[in-house]
TORLO-478644 format. One record per atom (N, C-alpha, C, O, CB): residue number from 1; chain; x, y, z. Coordinates in steps of 0.2 Angstrom, whole numbers. Last residue first. Glycine has a CB too. Layout:
NUM	A	X	Y	Z
...
***
This chain:
67	A	631	238	721
67	A	639	237	722
67	A	640	236	730
67	A	646	235	731
67	A	643	243	720
66	A	618	241	720
66	A	620	234	719
66	A	627	233	721
66	A	629	227	722
66	A	618	232	712
65	A	618	255	721
65	A	616	251	727
65	A	618	244	726
65	A	619	241	732
65	A	608	252	727
64	A	623	258	708
64	A	627	260	714
64	A	625	256	720
64	A	629	254	724
64	A	626	267	715
63	A	612	253	701
63	A	618	251	699
63	A	623	252	705
63	A	627	248	708
63	A	621	254	693
62	A	602	262	705
62	A	601	254	706
62	A	608	251	706
62	A	610	247	709
62	A	596	251	702
61	A	606	274	700
61	A	606	273	707
61	A	605	265	709
61	A	609	263	714
61	A	599	276	710
60	A	605	272	686
60	A	612	273	689
60	A	612	272	697
60	A	616	269	700
60	A	614	280	688
59	A	592	270	685
59	A	596	264	683
59	A	603	265	687
59	A	606	261	689
59	A	597	264	676
58	A	587	282	689
58	A	585	276	693
58	A	590	271	692
58	A	592	267	696
58	A	578	274	691
57	A	592	290	679
57	A	595	291	686
57	A	593	285	690
57	A	597	283	695
57	A	591	298	689
56	A	585	285	668
56	A	592	285	668
56	A	595	285	675
56	A	599	282	677
56	A	595	290	664
55	A	572	288	672
55	A	574	281	671
55	A	582	280	671
55	A	584	275	674
55	A	571	279	664
54	A	572	302	672
54	A	571	298	679
54	A	573	291	678
54	A	576	288	682
54	A	564	298	680
53	A	575	304	659
53	A	580	306	664
53	A	579	303	670
53	A	584	300	673
53	A	579	314	665
52	A	563	299	653
52	A	569	296	651
52	A	575	298	656
52	A	579	294	658
52	A	572	299	644
51	A	554	308	659
51	A	553	301	660
51	A	560	297	659
51	A	562	293	662
51	A	548	298	657
50	A	558	320	653
50	A	558	319	660
50	A	558	312	662
50	A	562	310	666
50	A	553	323	664
49	A	554	317	640
49	A	561	319	641
49	A	562	318	649
49	A	568	315	651
49	A	563	326	639
48	A	541	315	641
48	A	545	310	639
48	A	552	311	640
48	A	556	306	642
48	A	544	308	631
47	A	537	328	645
47	A	536	323	649
47	A	540	317	647
47	A	543	314	652
47	A	528	321	649
46	A	541	335	633
46	A	544	337	639
46	A	543	331	644
46	A	548	329	648
46	A	541	343	642
45	A	532	329	624
45	A	539	329	623
45	A	543	330	629
45	A	548	327	631
45	A	541	333	617
44	A	519	334	629
44	A	521	327	629
44	A	528	325	628
44	A	531	321	631
44	A	517	324	622
43	A	521	348	628
43	A	520	345	635
43	A	522	337	635
43	A	525	335	639
43	A	513	346	638
42	A	521	348	614
42	A	527	351	618
42	A	526	348	625
42	A	532	345	628
42	A	527	359	619
41	A	508	344	611
41	A	514	340	609
41	A	520	342	613
41	A	524	338	614
41	A	515	341	601
40	A	500	354	617
40	A	500	347	619
40	A	506	343	617
40	A	508	339	621
40	A	493	343	617
39	A	504	364	609
39	A	506	365	616
39	A	505	358	619
39	A	509	356	623
39	A	501	369	620
38	A	498	360	597
38	A	506	361	597
38	A	508	361	605
38	A	513	358	606
38	A	508	368	594
37	A	485	360	600
37	A	488	354	598
37	A	496	355	599
37	A	499	350	601
37	A	486	353	591
36	A	483	374	603
36	A	482	369	608
36	A	485	362	606
36	A	488	359	611
36	A	474	368	610
35	A	485	379	590
35	A	489	381	596
35	A	489	376	601
35	A	494	374	604
35	A	487	388	598
34	A	475	373	583
34	A	482	372	581
34	A	486	373	587
34	A	491	369	588
34	A	484	376	575
33	A	464	379	589
33	A	464	372	589
33	A	472	370	588
33	A	474	365	591
33	A	459	369	584
32	A	467	393	586
32	A	467	391	593
32	A	467	383	594
32	A	471	381	598
32	A	460	393	597
31	A	465	392	572
31	A	471	393	575
31	A	472	391	582
31	A	477	389	584
31	A	473	401	574
30	A	451	390	572
30	A	455	385	569
30	A	462	386	572
30	A	466	381	573
30	A	455	385	561
29	A	446	401	578
29	A	445	395	581
29	A	450	389	579
29	A	452	385	582
29	A	437	393	580
28	A	450	411	569
28	A	453	411	575
28	A	452	404	579
28	A	456	402	583
28	A	450	417	580
27	A	442	408	558
27	A	449	406	557
27	A	452	406	564
27	A	457	402	565
27	A	453	412	553
26	A	426	401	562
26	A	431	406	562
26	A	438	404	561
26	A	440	399	564
26	A	429	411	568
25	A	419	389	550
25	A	421	391	557
25	A	426	397	557
25	A	429	398	552
25	A	423	385	561
24	A	417	380	539
24	A	412	385	542
24	A	413	386	549
24	A	408	386	553
24	A	405	382	541
23	A	426	373	533
23	A	424	370	539
23	A	418	374	542
23	A	416	372	547
23	A	429	368	544
22	A	429	382	523
22	A	427	376	521
22	A	424	372	527
22	A	419	368	526
22	A	433	371	518
21	A	434	393	531
21	A	428	394	527
21	A	425	387	525
21	A	419	386	525
21	A	430	398	521
20	A	446	386	536
20	A	441	389	541
20	A	434	390	537
20	A	429	388	539
20	A	443	395	544
19	A	453	385	524
19	A	451	379	528
19	A	445	381	533
19	A	441	377	533
19	A	457	376	532
18	A	455	398	520
18	A	451	394	516
18	A	449	387	520
18	A	443	385	519
18	A	456	391	510
17	A	462	403	531
17	A	455	406	529
17	A	451	401	525
17	A	445	400	526
17	A	456	413	526
16	A	474	395	530
16	A	469	395	536
16	A	462	398	535
16	A	457	395	537
16	A	473	399	542
15	A	478	400	518
15	A	476	393	519
15	A	472	392	525
15	A	467	388	525
15	A	483	388	519
14	A	481	413	521
14	A	476	412	516
14	A	474	404	517
14	A	468	403	516
14	A	479	413	509
13	A	491	411	530
13	A	485	414	532
13	A	479	413	527
13	A	474	412	530
13	A	486	422	533
12	A	501	406	522
12	A	498	402	528
12	A	492	405	530
12	A	487	401	531
12	A	503	402	533
11	A	503	417	514
11	A	501	411	511
11	A	498	406	516
11	A	493	403	515
11	A	507	407	507
10	A	508	427	523
10	A	501	428	519
10	A	499	421	516
10	A	493	420	516
10	A	502	433	514
9	A	513	418	538
9	A	514	421	531
9	A	508	423	528
9	A	503	420	530
9	A	519	417	527
8	A	509	422	555
8	A	508	418	549
8	A	510	422	543
8	A	509	428	542
8	A	501	415	548
7	A	513	422	572
7	A	514	425	566
7	A	513	420	560
7	A	516	415	560
7	A	520	429	565
6	A	503	421	586
6	A	507	417	581
6	A	507	421	575
6	A	502	423	572
6	A	504	410	581
5	A	495	428	595
5	A	503	428	596
5	A	507	424	591
5	A	513	423	592
5	A	504	426	603
4	A	483	425	590
4	A	485	422	597
4	A	492	422	598
4	A	495	418	600
4	A	482	415	597
3	A	488	429	574
3	A	482	427	578
3	A	485	423	584
3	A	489	419	584
3	A	478	423	574
2	A	493	439	562
2	A	495	437	568
2	A	489	435	572
2	A	484	440	573
2	A	499	443	572
1	A	499	440	545
1	A	493	439	550
1	A	496	436	556
1	A	500	432	557
1	A	489	434	546
***
């Protein structure tokens, strides 16, 4: 099963269909929500990585300026 460019095994697709049916909504809507959640997590991780990099560079710069 492929929805929104995401490939699912038959077992995963069946679980999605069951969950969607239980929540009375289309499977595509459930997959879209999952996709948005994954993208938000990726953006969060990228932001944290960039923040760590800026912190490191700032500390190095402060150390050099203090000398």
